[in-house]
C-alpha positions as a Markdown table, in Angstrom:
| # | Residue | x | y | z |
|---|---|---|---|---|
| 1 | Unk | 63.2 | -101.7 | -131.8 |
| 2 | Unk | 61.0 | -104.5 | -133.0 |
| 3 | Unk | 59.6 | -105.1 | -129.5 |
| 4 | Unk | 58.7 | -101.4 | -129.3 |
| 5 | Unk | 56.9 | -101.5 | -132.6 |
| 6 | Unk | 55.0 | -104.6 | -131.6 |
| 7 | Unk | 53.9 | -103.0 | -128.3 |
| 8 | Unk | 52.8 | -99.9 | -130.2 |
| 9 | Unk | 50.8 | -102.0 | -132.6 |
| 10 | Unk | 49.2 | -103.9 | -129.7 |
| 11 | Unk | 48.3 | -100.6 | -127.9 |
| 12 | Unk | 46.8 | -99.3 | -131.1 |
| 13 | Unk | 44.7 | -102.5 | -131.6 |
| 14 | Unk | 43.5 | -102.3 | -128.0 |
| 15 | Unk | 42.5 | -98.7 | -128.4 |
| 16 | Unk | 40.6 | -99.4 | -131.6 |
| 17 | Unk | 38.8 | -102.3 | -130.0 |
| 18 | Unk | 37.9 | -100.1 | -127.0 |
| 19 | Unk | 36.5 | -97.4 | -129.2 |
| 20 | Unk | 34.5 | -100.0 | -131.2 |
| 21 | Unk | 33.1 | -101.5 | -128.1 |
| 22 | Unk | 32.1 | -98.1 | -126.7 |
| 23 | Unk | 30.4 | -97.2 | -130.0 |
| 24 | Unk | 28.5 | -100.5 | -130.0 |
| 25 | Unk | 27.3 | -100.0 | -126.4 |
| 26 | Unk | 26.0 | -96.4 | -127.2 |
| 27 | Unk | 24.3 | -97.7 | -130.4 |
| 28 | Unk | 22.7 | -100.6 | -128.4 |
| 29 | Unk | 21.3 | -98.2 | -125.8 |
| 30 | Unk | 20.0 | -95.9 | -128.5 |
| 31 | Unk | 18.3 | -98.8 | -130.3 |
| 32 | Unk | 16.8 | -100.1 | -127.1 |
| 33 | Unk | 15.3 | -96.6 | -126.3 |
| 34 | Unk | 13.9 | -96.4 | -129.8 |
| 35 | Unk | 12.3 | -99.8 | -129.5 |
| 36 | Unk | 10.8 | -98.9 | -126.1 |
| 37 | Unk | 9.3 | -95.8 | -127.6 |
| 38 | Unk | 7.9 | -97.7 | -130.5 |
| 39 | Unk | 6.4 | -100.4 | -128.2 |
| 40 | Unk | 4.8 | -97.7 | -126.0 |
| 41 | Unk | 3.3 | -96.1 | -129.1 |
| 42 | Unk | 2.0 | -99.5 | -130.4 |
| 43 | Unk | 0.4 | -100.3 | -127.0 |
| 44 | Unk | -1.2 | -96.8 | -126.9 |
| 45 | Unk | -2.6 | -97.3 | -130.4 |
| 46 | Unk | -3.8 | -100.8 | -129.6 |
| 47 | Unk | -5.6 | -99.5 | -126.5 |
| 48 | Unk | -7.3 | -96.8 | -128.5 |
| 49 | Unk | -8.4 | -99.3 | -131.1 |
| 50 | Unk | -9.9 | -101.5 | -128.4 |
| 51 | Unk | -11.9 | -98.6 | -127.0 |
| 52 | Unk | -13.4 | -97.8 | -130.4 |
| 53 | Unk | -14.7 | -101.3 | -131.0 |
């Protein structure tokens, strides 16, 4: 009985870690996309400022 309980706890822990890793991966991709958009906006603004000088 104790072995079954230990295995269940282990499976639950692995599942939790997998969900956390998946969430972090999605969050990383979203953050990377946001940074790329901000960088593109900054470059565009910088180019416009150079033209006006």
